N, CA, C and O of each residue as an XYZ file, in Angstrom:
544
protein
N     -12.619     38.318    -13.628
C     -11.266     38.586    -13.213
C     -11.186     38.748    -11.698
O     -10.252     38.258    -11.064
N     -12.186     39.448    -11.113
C     -12.190     39.629     -9.665
C     -12.395     38.298     -8.962
O     -11.808     38.037     -7.912
N     -13.218     37.478     -9.544
C     -13.468     36.166     -8.952
C     -12.191     35.317     -8.991
O     -11.911     34.585     -8.041
N     -11.443     35.405    -10.042
C     -10.186     34.655    -10.136
C      -9.185     35.144     -9.089
O      -8.456     34.349     -8.496
N      -9.158     36.467     -8.867
C      -8.251     36.999     -7.826
C      -8.657     36.513     -6.446
O      -7.797     36.182     -5.629
N      -9.952     36.465     -6.175
C     -10.427     35.972     -4.875
C     -10.060     34.501     -4.709
O      -9.616     34.083     -3.640
N     -10.246     33.729     -5.756
C      -9.914     32.309     -5.686
C      -8.401     32.123     -5.507
O      -7.962     31.255     -4.752
N      -7.614     32.943     -6.204
C      -6.163     32.856     -6.061
C      -5.739     33.247     -4.651
O      -4.855     32.617     -4.071
N      -6.372     34.294     -4.091
C      -6.056     34.719     -2.725
C      -6.454     33.634     -1.727
O      -5.709     33.364     -0.785
N      -7.604     33.014     -1.915
C      -8.051     31.931     -1.025
C      -7.103     30.733     -1.142
O      -6.760     30.100     -0.144
N      -6.688     30.433     -2.372
C      -5.754     29.325     -2.571
C      -4.417     29.624     -1.911
O      -3.787     28.733     -1.342
N      -3.984     30.879     -1.987
C      -2.725     31.293     -1.350
C      -2.823     31.141      0.170
O      -1.887     30.660      0.809
N      -3.959     31.551      0.750
C      -4.161     31.399      2.198
C      -4.151     29.925      2.590
O      -3.528     29.547      3.582
N      -4.828     29.108      1.824
C      -4.852     27.666      2.103
C      -3.449     27.087      1.993
O      -3.049     26.264      2.816
N      -2.705     27.510      0.985
C      -1.333     27.036      0.783
C      -0.451     27.395      1.970
O       0.286     26.546      2.473
N      -0.517     28.646      2.425
C       0.278     29.080      3.595
C      -0.121     28.307      4.847
O       0.730     27.906      5.641
N      -1.429     28.104      5.011
C      -1.914     27.357      6.175
C      -1.379     25.930      6.145
O      -0.947     25.412      7.175
N      -1.401     25.297      4.993
C      -0.889     23.933      4.867
C       0.624     23.871      5.094
O       1.127     22.911      5.678
N       1.347     24.895      4.633
C       2.797     24.938      4.878
C       3.095     25.049      6.371
O       3.996     24.386      6.883
N       2.318     25.908      7.073
C       2.505     26.028      8.535
C       2.209     24.698      9.223
O       2.944     24.279     10.117
N       1.128     24.034      8.804
C       0.758     22.736      9.387
C       1.867     21.710      9.129
O       2.234     20.957     10.031
N       2.397     21.678      7.911
C       3.479     20.758      7.577
C       4.715     21.034      8.428
O       5.357     20.104      8.915
N       5.044     22.292      8.603
C       6.195     22.676      9.421
C       5.997     22.232     10.866
O       6.928     21.729     11.494
N       4.784     22.415     11.399
C       4.481     22.017     12.780
C       4.581     20.500     12.930
O       5.136     20.018     13.917
N       4.054     19.739     11.971
C       4.099     18.273     12.027
C       5.541     17.780     11.949
O       5.921     16.845     12.654
N       6.345     18.413     11.087
C       7.766     18.032     10.988
C       8.492     18.295     12.299
O       9.297     17.473     12.736
N       8.217     19.427     12.929
C       8.857     19.761     14.209
C       8.467     18.750     15.279
O       9.310     18.329     16.072
N       7.192     18.357     15.307
C       6.746     17.360     16.280
C       7.427     16.015     16.028
O       7.827     15.339     16.976
N       7.562     15.626     14.775
C       8.213     14.348     14.438
C       9.685     14.380     14.837
O      10.209     13.396     15.360
N      10.351     15.507     14.594
C      11.753     15.632     14.984
C      11.904     15.566     16.496
O      12.836     14.935     16.995
N      11.003     16.205     17.232
C      11.055     16.178     18.703
C      10.824     14.751     19.216
O      11.505     14.302     20.138
N       9.867     14.046     18.620
C       9.601     12.661     19.029
C      10.812     11.773     18.733
O      11.173     10.921     19.545
N      11.438     11.975     17.568
C      12.621     11.182     17.219
C      13.781     11.493     18.164
O      14.520     10.590     18.554
N      13.943     12.755     18.530
C      15.007     13.138     19.456
C      14.779     12.509     20.831
O      15.710     11.991     21.449
N      13.518     12.561     21.304
C      13.199     11.970     22.607
C      13.439     10.463     22.578
O      13.975      9.904     23.535
N      13.051      9.807     21.496
C      13.260      8.365     21.359
C      14.758      8.045     21.356
O      15.204      7.084     21.982
N      15.512      8.863     20.644
C      16.957      8.668     20.580
C      17.596      8.828     21.959
O      18.462      8.038     22.338
N      17.173      9.845     22.707
C      17.703     10.054     24.065
C      17.356      8.885     24.965
O      18.176      8.463     25.780
N      16.144      8.356     24.826
C      15.730      7.206     25.628
C      16.624      6.001     25.336
O      17.093      5.328     26.253
N      16.853      5.740     24.052
C      17.699      4.597     23.684
C      19.142      4.809     24.123
O      19.797      3.859     24.555
N      19.644      6.022     24.024
C      21.012      6.293     24.472
C      21.135      6.094     25.981
O      22.143      5.575     26.461
N      20.118      6.502     26.721
C      20.131      6.287     28.169
C      20.140      4.810     28.513
O      20.878      4.379     29.399
N      19.320      4.030     27.816
C      19.298      2.582     28.052
C      20.645      1.963     27.707
O      21.132      1.079     28.412
N      21.241      2.433     26.618
C      22.542      1.915     26.208
C      23.616      2.242     27.246
O      24.443      1.390     27.571
N      23.610      3.464     27.764
C      24.581      3.836     28.813
C      24.390      2.971     30.051
O      25.362      2.546     30.675
N      23.129      2.711     30.405
C      22.847      1.870     31.565
C      23.370      0.452     31.349
O      23.986     -0.126     32.245
N      23.130     -0.105     30.173
C      23.617     -1.458     29.865
C      25.142     -1.496     29.863
O      25.744     -2.456     30.343
N      25.761     -0.451     29.323
C      27.227     -0.393     29.328
C      27.763     -0.374     30.752
O      28.762     -1.029     31.050
N      27.106      0.370     31.629
C      27.535      0.423     33.027
C      27.367     -0.943     33.688
O      28.246     -1.388     34.426
N      26.234     -1.613     33.424
C      26.018     -2.950     33.981
C      27.064     -3.923     33.457
O      27.588     -4.749     34.205
N      27.360     -3.821     32.184
C      28.350     -4.702     31.575
C      29.733     -4.464     32.179
O      30.459     -5.416     32.463
N      30.095     -3.210     32.372
C      31.394     -2.893     32.975
C      31.473     -3.440     34.400
O      32.505     -3.973     34.806
N      30.386     -3.306     35.153
C      30.357     -3.833     36.524
C      30.489     -5.352     36.513
O      31.242     -5.921     37.304
N      29.759     -6.001     35.619
C      29.833     -7.469     35.537
C      31.236     -7.915     35.134
O      31.742     -8.913     35.646
N      31.860     -7.187     34.228
C      33.230     -7.542     33.827
C      34.210     -7.369     34.978
O      35.089     -8.207     35.180
N      34.058     -6.273     35.739
C      34.955     -6.076     36.892
C      34.767     -7.188     37.912
O      35.746     -7.702     38.453
N      33.504     -7.571     38.185
C      33.246     -8.654     39.132
C      33.833     -9.968     38.621
O      34.447    -10.720     39.378
N      33.637    -10.237     37.320
C      34.181    -11.458     36.729
C      35.698    -11.478     36.850
O      36.278    -12.499     37.218
N      36.345    -10.352     36.542
C      37.802    -10.292     36.615
C      38.293    -10.476     38.042
O      39.312    -11.127     38.271
N      37.575     -9.906     39.002
C      37.961    -10.072     40.404
C      37.818    -11.534     40.826
O      38.676    -12.076     41.523
N      36.727    -12.163     40.396
C      36.535    -13.575     40.733
C      37.587    -14.453     40.062
O      38.097    -15.391     40.674
N      37.910    -14.152     38.817
C      38.954    -14.924     38.133
C      40.297    -14.755     38.827
O      41.042    -15.722     38.981
N      40.609    -13.540     39.246
C      41.877    -13.300     39.948
C      41.902    -14.066     41.271
O      42.917    -14.669     41.620
N      40.792    -14.044     42.004
C      40.725    -14.772     43.273
C      40.845    -16.273     43.036
O      41.514    -16.980     43.790
N      40.191    -16.749     41.983
C      40.263    -18.171     41.674
C      41.682    -18.574     41.284
O      42.168    -19.616     41.723
N      42.345    -17.769     40.471
C      43.734    -18.075     40.095
C      44.632    -18.083     41.326
O      45.478    -18.965     41.470
N      44.455    -17.111     42.212
C      45.258    -17.053     43.435
C      45.035    -18.299     44.275
O      45.983    -18.881     44.802
N      43.789    -18.702     44.396
C      43.494    -19.884     45.201
C      44.034    -21.146     44.540
O      44.533    -22.042     45.222
N      43.935    -21.219     43.209
C      44.474    -22.386     42.520
C      45.987    -22.463     42.693
O      46.538    -23.550     42.863
N      46.654    -21.322     42.651
C      48.105    -21.314     42.880
C      48.421    -21.777     44.297
O      49.356    -22.549     44.512
N      47.634    -21.299     45.266
C      47.859    -21.692     46.659
C      47.624    -23.190     46.827
O      48.380    -23.869     47.522
N      46.568    -23.703     46.186
C      46.286    -25.142     46.268
C      47.399    -25.944     45.604
O      47.805    -26.987     46.117
N      47.893    -25.462     44.467
C      48.979    -26.163     43.782
C      50.244    -26.144     44.644
O      50.960    -27.141     44.729
N      50.508    -25.011     45.274
C      51.693    -24.916     46.130
C      51.566    -25.849     47.331
O      52.534    -26.511     47.707
N      50.375    -25.907     47.936
C      50.209    -26.783     49.101
C      50.252    -28.252     48.682
O      50.735    -29.099     49.434
N      49.742    -28.559     47.470
C      49.818    -29.936     46.987
C      51.270    -30.308     46.699
O      51.694    -31.426     46.992
N      52.035    -29.376     46.126
C      53.451    -29.632     45.859
C      54.208    -29.809     47.164
O      55.100    -30.651     47.262
N      53.852    -29.019     48.159
C      54.526    -29.144     49.465
C      54.185    -30.480     50.108
O      55.027    -31.074     50.782
N      52.952    -30.965     49.908
C      52.554    -32.247     50.485
C      53.265    -33.401     49.784
O      53.557    -34.422     50.406
N      53.546    -33.239     48.473
C      54.219    -34.298     47.730
C      55.739    -34.261     47.910
O      56.414    -35.256     47.647
N      56.276    -33.141     48.350
C      57.724    -33.009     48.534
C      58.173    -33.930     49.666
O      57.401    -34.211     50.582
N      59.429    -34.402     49.604
C      59.925    -35.260     50.694
C      59.871    -34.506     52.020
O      60.070    -33.293     52.087
N      59.603    -35.251     53.036
C      59.467    -34.646     54.361
C      60.782    -34.004     54.779
O      61.853    -34.605     54.694
N      60.664    -32.779     55.227
C      61.833    -32.060     55.716
C      62.127    -32.528     57.136
O      61.238    -33.016     57.834
N      63.351    -32.380     57.548
C      63.652    -32.772     58.932
C      62.786    -31.959     59.885
O      62.505    -30.783     59.657
N      62.382    -32.609     60.934
C      61.495    -31.956     61.902
C      62.178    -30.735     62.491
O      63.341    -30.771     62.893
N      61.417    -29.658     62.526
C      61.947    -28.444     63.141
C      61.471    -28.418     64.575
O      60.349    -28.827     64.873
N      62.306    -27.947     65.445
C      61.886    -27.914     66.846
C      60.736    -26.929     67.022
O      60.704    -25.865     66.403
N      59.797    -27.308     67.879
C      58.672    -26.424     68.159
C      59.155    -25.260     69.006
O      60.073    -25.405     69.814
N      58.527    -24.099     68.814
C      58.907    -22.980     69.671
C      58.612    -23.320     71.133
O      57.627    -23.987     71.450
N      59.464    -22.857     71.981
C      59.329    -23.164     73.401
C      59.038    -21.900     74.197
O      59.527    -20.811     73.894
N      58.225    -22.091     75.222
C      57.970    -20.996     76.148
C      59.005    -21.078     77.256
O      59.797    -22.016     77.351
N      58.958    -20.059     78.081
C      59.851    -20.091     79.244
C      59.502    -21.320     80.073
O      58.322    -21.606     80.277
N      60.465    -22.024     80.536
C      60.236    -23.218     81.347
C      60.326    -24.484     80.510
O      60.212    -25.586     81.047
N      60.533    -24.343     79.171
C      60.735    -25.514     78.338
C      59.475    -26.141     77.772
O      59.564    -27.123     77.034
N      58.293    -25.600     78.096
C      57.063    -26.189     77.544
C      56.890    -25.745     76.088
O      57.341    -24.665     75.707
N      56.238    -26.581     75.280
C      55.970    -26.242     73.874
C      54.931    -25.121     73.818
O      53.986    -25.093     74.607
N      55.122    -24.208     72.880
C      54.176    -23.095     72.713
C      52.866    -23.630     72.139
O      52.884    -24.559     71.330
N      51.746    -23.067     72.538
C      50.458    -23.553     72.019
C      50.356    -23.259     70.514
O      50.854    -22.238     70.039
N      49.707    -24.164     69.774
C      49.511    -23.956     68.339
C      48.267    -23.108     68.133
O      47.348    -23.109     68.952
N      48.258    -22.372     66.999
C      47.136    -21.463     66.775
C      46.326    -21.797     65.534
O      45.192    -21.328     65.433
N      46.830    -22.575     64.581
C      46.120    -22.805     63.325
C      45.265    -24.049     63.370
O      45.433    -24.897     64.247
N      44.336    -24.162     62.415
C      43.527    -25.364     62.279
C      44.379    -26.426     61.596
O      45.408    -26.115     60.996
N      43.945    -27.682     61.688
C      44.754    -28.722     61.050
C      44.694    -28.583     59.539
O      43.733    -28.034     59.000
N      45.733    -29.084     58.842
C      45.862    -28.918     57.390
C      44.692    -29.507     56.618
O      44.216    -28.895     55.663
N      44.223    -30.680     57.012
C      43.136    -31.318     56.263
C      41.881    -30.452     56.287
O      41.221    -30.279     55.263
N      41.558    -29.917     57.442
C      40.382    -29.050     57.557
C      40.527    -27.804     56.699
O      39.571    -27.379     56.050
N      41.723    -27.216     56.694
C      41.963    -26.022     55.881
C      41.822    -26.334     54.401
O      41.198    -25.571     53.663
N      42.390    -27.441     53.961
C      42.290    -27.806     52.543
C      40.841    -28.068     52.155
O      40.401    -27.681     51.072
N      40.106    -28.722     53.039
C      38.704    -29.001     52.751
C      37.924    -27.701     52.606
O      37.131    -27.538     51.678
N      38.157    -26.790     53.527
C      37.455    -25.493     53.448
C      37.850    -24.759     52.179
O      36.994    -24.156     51.531
N      39.119    -24.792     51.808
C      39.568    -24.136     50.581
C      38.909    -24.766     49.361
O      38.514    -24.060     48.433
N      38.789    -26.083     49.359
C      38.145    -26.765     48.241
C      36.693    -26.345     48.088
O      36.230    -26.106     46.973
N      35.960    -26.252     49.216
C      34.562    -25.813     49.155
C      34.472    -24.372     48.705
O      33.575    -24.005     47.946
N      35.384    -23.568     49.163
C      35.385    -22.162     48.768
C      35.653    -22.032     47.283
O      35.030    -21.201     46.623
N      36.544    -22.811     46.748
C      36.835    -22.755     45.314
C      35.618    -23.159     44.502
O      35.332    -22.538     43.478
N      34.901    -24.175     44.930
C      33.708    -24.605     44.202
C      32.658    -23.502     44.217
O      32.000    -23.261     43.205
N      32.495    -22.829     45.355
C      31.523    -21.737     45.440
C      31.939    -20.586     44.533
O      31.106    -19.995     43.845
N      33.236    -20.270     44.537
C      33.718    -19.199     43.662
C      33.558    -19.582     42.200
O      33.204    -18.746     41.368
N      33.817    -20.839     41.891
C      33.681    -21.302     40.519
C      32.216    -21.221     40.073
O      31.941    -20.799     38.950
N      31.280    -21.618     40.932
C      29.860    -21.515     40.601
C      29.457    -20.063     40.386
O      28.729    -19.745     39.446
N      29.930    -19.194     41.256
C      29.613    -17.772     41.122
C      30.193    -17.216     39.829
O      29.549    -16.418     39.149
N      31.394    -17.632     39.493
C      32.039    -17.188     38.260
C      31.264    -17.671     37.033
O      31.074    -16.915     36.080
N      30.821    -18.914     37.057
C      30.035    -19.439     35.930
C      28.735    -18.665     35.764
O      28.368    -18.306     34.645
N      28.032    -18.401     36.866
C      26.777    -17.647     36.792
C      27.026    -16.245     36.274
O      26.279    -15.750     35.430
N      28.063    -15.605     36.768
C      28.386    -14.248     36.340
C      28.762    -14.217     34.860
O      28.381    -13.296     34.138
N      29.508    -15.225     34.414
C      29.897    -15.270     33.003
C      28.687    -15.492     32.114
O      28.584    -14.876     31.054
N      27.763    -16.364     32.523
C      26.573    -16.575     31.694
C      25.714    -15.319     31.655
O      25.140    -15.007     30.612
N      25.610    -14.585     32.774
C      24.874    -13.319     32.782
C      25.564    -12.311     31.878
O      24.903    -11.561     31.160
N      26.885    -12.292     31.911
C      27.647    -11.360     31.078
C      27.440    -11.677     29.609
O      27.258    -10.768     28.798
N      27.464    -12.952     29.257
C      27.249    -13.338     27.860
C      25.836    -12.972     27.421
O      25.642    -12.516     26.294
N      24.849    -13.165     28.291
C      23.466    -12.814     27.946
C      23.332    -11.308     27.761
O      22.624    -10.856     26.861
N      23.999    -10.535     28.596
C      23.952     -9.083     28.482
C      24.616     -8.617     27.192
O      24.116     -7.708     26.530
N      25.742     -9.236     26.829
C      26.425     -8.849     25.603
C      25.624     -9.239     24.371
O      25.730     -8.589     23.331
N      24.816    -10.305     24.478
C      24.000    -10.749     23.341
C      22.870     -9.755     23.069
O      22.420     -9.621     21.931
N      22.415     -9.061     24.109
C      21.333     -8.079     23.941
C      21.900     -6.861     23.340
O      21.175     -5.894     23.105
């Protein structure tokens, strides 16, 4: 009978020890899962911020492109419109014509065309990066 009590007491000690070990292992697993979750949430917040920045840049480029396309359409419509009667040039004192300050129209249109192509290329690259980011 005494031997059975000793064995029962030893078994009880082993049982308590195993319960403590199980509790410690569970706590470690929960801490590891929490840390992993925080890491993934941080990465997700970072990606969301990058995505928001890329969307703002894309929207700004689209707005600039639309504005430029409207300006190009307006200048093309003005070029196709019938010629208006010549307006007198501004005159300085003494009757001389005032000096002109702008570049010629052809040069301006050419520069605008190159600028639009560069903006369009940038917009395409930004959109493909945005699509790749959203796919991840």
